[in-house]
N, C-alpha and C positions, 0 to 999 in steps of 0.2 A: 572604359569609355571607348565607344565605337567611333573611330576617326575616318572610316572609309564609306560607310553607308550614309546617304542623304536621308535624314529622317522624314523629310516631306514626301519621299517616295513611299514611306511606310505608313505615315499618319496624316490624316486630314484634320486640320484645326477647325473646330466648329464654332466655339464661342468663348469669350474670356470669362473666367470664373472669379478671378481676383487679381489684385495688383499690389505690390509692395516694394520695399527697397531692395529686396533680394530677387526680384523678377516678377514676371506676369505668369499666371497659371491659366491654362486653357483646357476646355473639354475637347477631346479628340477621339476620332474614330480610326481604328486600324483598317487599312484599305484591303488587307488580305482576308480577315475573318470578321470584320465589322464590330469587334469588341470595343468598348469604350475605355478610355484612360484619361488621367489628368496629366498634363505635361507642363512643367515649369520651364519657361524660356528665360535664359539669363544672358544678356549681351555682355561680351568679354572685351575689355580694352587693354588688359595687361595680364602678365603671368600671375600676379597676385590674385586677380579675380578667378583665374582658372583654379588656383589653389583652393579658393573658397568653395567652388563647385565640387572638386574632388573631395573636400572635407565632408560636404553634405552627402555625397554619393556613398562614401565609405561608411559614414554614420548610418545611413539607411540600410546598407548591405548587412551591417552587423546587428540590426534591430528588427528581426522578424518576429512579429507578435500580432495577435488578432486585434489588439487595440491601438496599434500603431499603423500609420499609412505605410504600405509596402512599396518597395522599389522594384521596378521592372527592367529598365534599361537607361542608358545614357549615351547621347550622341553629341558630336561637335560638328556644326554646320558652318561653312564659310559664307560670309556675306557678299553683297554686290561690290562693296568697297574693299580695296585691298587692306588686308590686316584685320578686317571685321569678322568676328566670329560669334556664334550663338550656341550656347549649351542647351540641349534638350534633356531634361530629367523626367523620365516617364514613370508614373506611379499609378496605383490603382485608383479608379474613379469612385467618388463617394456621391451618389446621386441625390442624397438628402440635403447636401450643402452643409454650411457651417451652422453651429448653434446660434451664432449671432444672426445669420440670415434667417434662421427659423423664427426667432422671436420678433424679428422686424417684419417678416411677411405675415405672421399672425396678428401683429400689432397688439401684443399682450405678453405679459411675463409668463414664464413656464410655471407649472404647478409643482408642489413639493415632491410628488412621486416622480415626475419627469426629471427634476433636478437631482434627486437622489440616485436614480438610475444612471444618468450621464456621469455624475461625479464618481460613482462606484467603478464604472468602467475605466474612467480616466485614472483612478487610483491603481487599478490593476496594471494598466499600461505603464504608469510611472514606476510602480514597484519593479516591473521587469527592466525598465530603462535604468533605474538606479542600481539594480543588481549587476548591471554591466558597467558600473562606475561612470554613468553618463548623466549629464544634466540637459534639460530642454531649454530653460531660461526664457521662454516666451509663451507660457501657458495663458490662454485667453479664449473667449468663446469663438473668436474668429479663426482660431487654430484647432478647434474641436469639431470634427466632421461627422456626418451621419450617412450611412449607406441607405439605399432604398429599402433594405431589409431591417433597418433600425439598429445596425451595429454602430458602435462609437469608436472613433479612431483619432488619435492625436496626430496632428500634421505640422508641417513647417519646421524643419530642423535646421534652418539656415543660421541660427545664432546659438546652436547647441554646442556643447563642449564635453570633453572627457576628463574625469578626475583620474588621479593615480593613487596607488596605495601609499606612496611615500609623501605625496603632496595632495591631501584630500579636500582642500578647499580652494576656492577661486577668489580673486580680488579685482575683477574687471567689471566695469559698469556696462551692461549690455542687456537688451530686451526692450519691453514696452513699459514706460514709467508707471502708468496707472495701476498696473498689475504687479509691480515689483515689491518684493519683501524689503523691509527697512534696511536690512544689512547689505542688500544689493545696491540700494540707492547711495548708501554711504561708503561703499567699497571703492577704494582707489589704491594704487600702489603707494601713494604718498602716506596715507594714514594707516595702511596695512590692516584694514578690517577685512574679514573673510566671510564667505558664505558656502553652504554645501547643498545637498539635495532638498533640505527643508524649504529652500527658496521656491522650489517648484510647487510644494504643498501649499505655501502661502498664496501663490498666484492662482492655484486651483480654487482656493477658498474665495478669493476675490472674484473669480469667474462664476462661482456659485451665486454670489451676491448679484453679479451682473445678470444672470438668468432670472433671478427673482425680482430685480428692481428696474432694470433698464427698459423692459417692456411696458412699464407703467407710463412712460412718456407718451405712448400712443393712446392710452386709455383716459388719462386726465386731461 
């Protein structure tokens, strides 16, 4: 993490691309070479929040794959108020937007060929992720991005986690409920139910249904 450089000297924020509990994502232009990037801005209020940022950064650094959003840099910018800080996580820009934005802008569901192509690329990305003993835990159409060249990339690793070979399953409830596998919904430390990489596969299946069904609300 770069603690010395002011990221606003390097990047110009152009427009907001999305917003969530883990921060806002902006389209940005590099002032030096005019290349475009996606930058997640996360306001930090405690050391715990900084730990979450470092977790995501380390996760991205370890996951270089053509079907995963790639990490470029990370900065820490001081705010106008004493103690206020904002983390800037710089990633590659996907000009095609999310799959969710795609079917919403078309006002129609995706066809079978489109769904199969997107799903296949996501499976390749997840296969790589799981080979690294990592879970995404929040697969949904809003987190599947498209480049202007038609490449498919899984994004938003804010709730991701890593498995270990000695403890290969998780028992924490985290993610977006509508896309969660049943074992994730019922998982708590109290009842000691666990889940593993198959939870991501379930969420991808629900995402495929989302591509096929959710666009119909604009047609009917």
